[in-house]
C-alpha positions in Angstrom: 0.0 0.0 0.0 1.4 3.4 -1.0 0.7 5.0 2.4 3.0 2.4 4.1 6.1 3.3 1.9 7.1 6.4 3.8 7.3 4.4 7.1 9.6 1.6 5.7 13.3 1.8 6.2 15.1 -1.2 4.6 18.7 -1.5 3.3 20.5 -4.5 1.9 21.8 -6.3 -1.2 20.3 -8.7 -3.6 21.9 -11.4 -5.7 20.1 -13.2 -8.6 21.6 -16.2 -10.1 19.2 -16.4 -13.1 16.4 -14.0 -14.1 14.1 -15.4 -16.8 10.7 -15.1 -18.4 8.6 -18.0 -19.5 10.9 -19.0 -22.4 14.4 -17.9 -21.7 17.1 -16.6 -19.3 17.2 -12.8 -19.5 20.1 -12.2 -17.2 22.7 -14.1 -15.0 24.7 -13.3 -11.9 22.9 -10.1 -11.0 23.7 -8.1 -7.9 22.4 -4.8 -6.6 22.5 -2.8 -3.4 19.2 -1.2 -2.3 17.7 1.2 0.1 14.0 1.9 0.7 13.5 4.9 3.0 11.1 7.9 3.1 9.1 6.5 0.1 12.1 6.2 -2.2 13.7 3.0 -3.5 17.3 3.4 -4.6 19.3 0.7 -6.3 23.1 1.1 -6.4 26.0 -0.8 -8.0 23.7 -2.9 -10.1 25.3 -5.4 -12.5 24.3 -8.5 -14.4 25.5 -10.7 -17.3 23.2 -9.9 -20.2 23.3 -11.3 -23.7 27.0 -12.3 -23.4 27.7 -8.8 -22.2 27.3 -6.8 -19.0 24.5 -4.5 -17.8 25.5 -2.0 -15.1 23.9 0.9 -13.3 25.4 3.0 -10.5 22.0 4.5 -9.6 18.3 3.9 -10.2 15.5 5.6 -8.2 11.8 5.0 -7.8 10.5 7.9 -5.7 6.9 7.6 -4.3 7.3 10.3 -1.7 5.5 13.1 -3.7 2.1 13.3 -5.3 3.5 11.9 -8.6 5.9 8.9 -8.7 9.3 9.7 -10.2 11.7 7.2 -11.8 15.3 7.8 -12.9 18.1 5.6 -14.1 21.6 5.9 -15.4 22.7 2.6 -17.0 25.2 1.1 -19.5 25.4 -2.0 -21.5 28.9 -3.4 -22.5 29.6 -5.8 -25.4 26.1 -7.4 -25.6 25.0 -9.5 -28.5 22.2 -7.7 -30.4 20.8 -11.0 -31.6 20.5 -12.3 -28.1 19.0 -9.1 -26.8 16.3 -9.2 -29.5 15.6 -12.9 -29.6 12.2 -12.6 -28.2 11.2 -10.7 -31.4 12.5 -13.2 -34.0 11.5 -11.1 -37.0 13.7 -8.2 -35.8 16.5 -10.3 -34.4 16.9 -12.0 -37.8 17.5 -8.6 -39.4 20.0 -7.1 -37.0 23.4 -8.4 -35.7 26.4 -7.1 -34.0 27.9 -6.3 -30.6 26.3 -3.4 -28.7 27.9 -0.9 -26.2 25.7 1.9 -24.9 24.6 4.1 -22.1 21.2 5.6 -21.0 20.1 8.4 -18.8 16.3 8.3 -18.4 13.8 10.1 -16.2 10.0 9.4 -16.0 7.1 10.8 -14.0 3.6 9.4 -13.6 1.5 6.5 -12.3 0.4 5.0 -15.6 1.9 4.1 -18.9 0.5 7.1 -20.7 1.9 9.6 -18.2 5.3 7.8 -18.1 5.5 8.0 -21.9 4.6 11.7 -22.0 7.1 12.6 -19.3 10.0 10.4 -20.6 13.2 12.5 -21.1 16.8 11.5 -21.4 19.6 10.5 -23.8 21.1 7.3 -25.0 24.4 6.7 -26.8 25.2 3.6 -28.7 28.0 1.9 -30.7 27.2 -1.3 -32.6 30.2 -3.2 -33.9 30.8 -5.8 -36.7 27.1 -6.3 -37.6 24.4 -5.9 -40.2 21.0 -4.3 -40.6 18.6 -5.3 -43.3 16.6 -8.2 -44.7 17.1 -10.9 -47.4 16.8 -8.3 -50.2 18.9 -5.5 -48.9 21.5 -5.7 -46.0 24.1 -3.2 -44.9 27.2 -4.8 -43.3 29.2 -2.5 -41.1 32.3 -2.4 -38.9 30.9 0.4 -36.7 27.5 2.1 -36.3 27.2 4.8 -33.6 24.9 7.6 -32.6 22.8 9.2 -29.9 19.1 9.3 -29.2 17.3 12.1 -27.5 14.2 11.0 -25.6 11.4 13.5 -25.0 7.7 14.1 -25.7 6.9 10.4 -26.6 9.7 10.5 -29.2 13.1 9.1 -29.8 15.2 11.4 -32.0 18.2 9.9 -33.7 21.1 12.3 -34.2 24.8 12.2 -35.1 24.5 8.6 -36.3 26.9 7.1 -38.8 27.7 3.6 -40.1 31.1 2.7 -41.4 30.7 -0.2 -43.8 33.3 -2.9 -44.5 33.6 -1.2 -47.9 32.5 2.2 -49.3 31.7 5.6 -47.9 30.1 5.9 -44.5 26.4 6.2 -44.1 24.8 9.0 -42.1 21.3 8.7 -40.5 18.8 10.9 -38.7 15.3 10.1 -37.8 12.4 10.1 -35.3 10.5 7.3 -33.7 7.4 7.6 -31.7 6.9 5.5 -28.6 3.8 4.3 -30.3 6.0 2.4 -32.8 6.1 4.7 -35.8 9.3 5.7 -37.5 10.7 8.2 -39.9 14.3 7.4 -40.8 16.5 9.1 -43.4 19.9 7.5 -44.5 22.4 9.0 -46.9 26.0 8.8 -47.9 
């Protein structure tokens, strides 16, 4: 019950050997420190093996002390297999490969999915190495694809993105994606 949260004061650490959904292991060897006090849950020094890489977060907060819940996270992903990350969506996973490094700063406010989507703000940086994007008819193979995403107003804005192919001139990309799964992407050399 939300009224009980401000009265709780708990600290500790948590270790998870295997975290899985109904069909697969999502993460292994997870650890985090936590503190729940004054209606705020703080996770610190979180790490886990994920998709043959490593997930880490120094700080994540769920704050229920005010009238509107607030969530914030700073996290990174190191050397994760994109195919393994996306394997629950086989249609997408079959069209993207490579090794992903990235970081994320994200802040959300609200008590339902609509409010959280509207309030989402942050940035993400990514570097995808030695992979490909495409389908059976048209595939781009690359040594390095990198860029940044701005997150605001139910949108993801792709900026400063480039892909260095194994041969030929680099590709540049910009675009916008709505959190409601629509996309406008422009690629050029």
